[in-house]
VOMI-217184 format. One record per residue: x, y, z of N, C-alpha, C in turn; residue in three letters. Coordinates in pm, whole numbers, padded with zeros to 5 digits, always signed. Each point is the difference from the previous one (the first is absolute). Last residue first. Layout:
N
XYZXYZXYZALA/...
This chain:
58
-00783-00646-01380+00012+00148+00001+00017+00037-00157UNK/-00033-00470+00198-00113+00075-00015-00007+00150+00016UNK/+00407-00300+00081-00110+00000-00161-00115+00055+00011UNK/+00436+00011+00296-00081+00090-00034-00098-00022-00121UNK/+00407-00186+00271-00134-00059+00009-00118+00084-00037UNK/+00514+00056-00025-00072+00059+00115-00134-00040+00031UNK/+00252-00161-00386+00109-00014+00109-00090+00051+00130UNK/-00231+00060-00408+00019-00145+00045+00081-00025+00126UNK/-00023+00455-00203-00146-00057+00046+00011-00156+00065UNK/+00356+00194-00214+00025+00051+00122-00147-00030+00063UNK/+00067-00136-00432+00076-00074+00085+00016+00049+00125UNK/-00273+00235-00320-00051-00141+00043+00083-00067+00066UNK/+00024+00512+00006+00058-00118-00099-00072-00102+00069UNK/-00186+00497+00054+00066-00119+00076+00040-00112-00095UNK/-00311+00389-00082+00144-00028-00076+00098-00050+00084UNK/-00449+00076+00152-00042-00047-00129+00141-00024-00070UNK/-00039+00254+00388+00037-00136+00055-00027-00092-00157UNK/+00008+00490+00175+00036-00040-00152+00019-00157+00026UNK/-00070+00248+00394-00085+00072-00103-00003-00080-00141UNK/+00097-00279+00491+00081+00090-00105-00120+00071-00101UNK/-00072-00350+00364-00055+00139-00009+00070+00085-00102UNK/+00165-00443+00056-00146-00009-00040-00063+00130-00017UNK/+00446-00028+00186+00006-00029-00170-00156-00020-00051UNK/+00055+00021+00474+00047+00167-00064+00005-00049-00166UNK/-00106-00361+00287-00100+00103-00003+00042+00135-00080UNK/+00317-00355+00051-00126-00033-00092-00084+00112-00026UNK/+00329+00071+00318+00061+00016-00138-00089-00037-00101UNK/-00100-00098+00466+00001+00141-00023+00038+00033-00143UNK/+00024-00440+00149-00147+00040-00014+00006+00167-00035UNK/+00411-00204+00088-00058-00049-00124-00153+00056-00039UNK/+00225+00062+00404+00067+00109-00079-00058-00072-00137UNK/-00165-00257+00354-00017+00152+00014+00045+00090-00101UNK/+00166-00431+00019-00150-00005-00051-00044+00140+00021UNK/+00421-00064+00188+00005-00012-00164-00138+00011-00053UNK/+00026-00060+00468+00057+00147-00041+00002+00002-00158UNK/-00111-00372+00198-00100+00060+00024+00022+00186-00030UNK/+00324-00397+00008-00101+00023-00123-00108+00067-00001UNK/+00332+00009+00346+00046+00040-00136-00090+00014-00090UNK/-00177+00010+00493+00094-00096-00061+00029+00056-00139UNK/-00058+00300+00428-00106-00042-00129+00092-00101-00050UNK/+00089+00208+00520+00044-00014-00164-00089-00096-00085UNK/+00062+00371+00435-00112-00101-00037+00069-00019-00151UNK/+00161+00329+00389+00058-00148-00025-00117-00094-00009UNK/-00003+00487-00023-00122-00081+00067+00050-00127-00009UNK/+00306+00314-00180-00088+00083+00103-00112-00094+00085UNK/+00309-00175-00367+00086+00095+00095-00078+00026+00117UNK/-00232-00218-00337+00121-00116+00041+00069+00106+00110UNK/-00315+00222-00218-00065-00085+00070+00091-00092+00052UNK/+00178+00316-00312-00039+00056+00128-00082-00106+00089UNK/+00111-00157-00426+00158+00026+00060-00071+00069+00158UNK/-00332-00060-00324+00043-00141+00045+00125+00027+00116UNK/-00144+00375-00252-00136-00037+00082+00080-00154+00085UNK/+00248+00162-00370+00025+00065+00137-00121+00002+00094UNK/-00038-00260-00407+00109-00004+00044+00048+00053+00129UNK/-00339+00156-00265-00070-00134+00064+00126-00050+00100UNK/+00054+00360-00262-00078+00046+00096-00023-00111+00081UNK/+00215-00061-00394+00096+00075+00088-00087-00009+00121UNK/-00271-00123-00371+00108-00100+00046+00090+00041+00137UNK/
């Protein structure tokens, strides 16, 4: 998440390119969702967390 925010900061400062906030948020959410899905012990992820992040198939 921090890396994504840092990249967005750099794009704004150095490239004068502004990504819509919704796009930046979706990028971060997808990174977190991918990380949770690829966790070694994903079978122990509580049902509430799976529901919040839309991980019903894991």
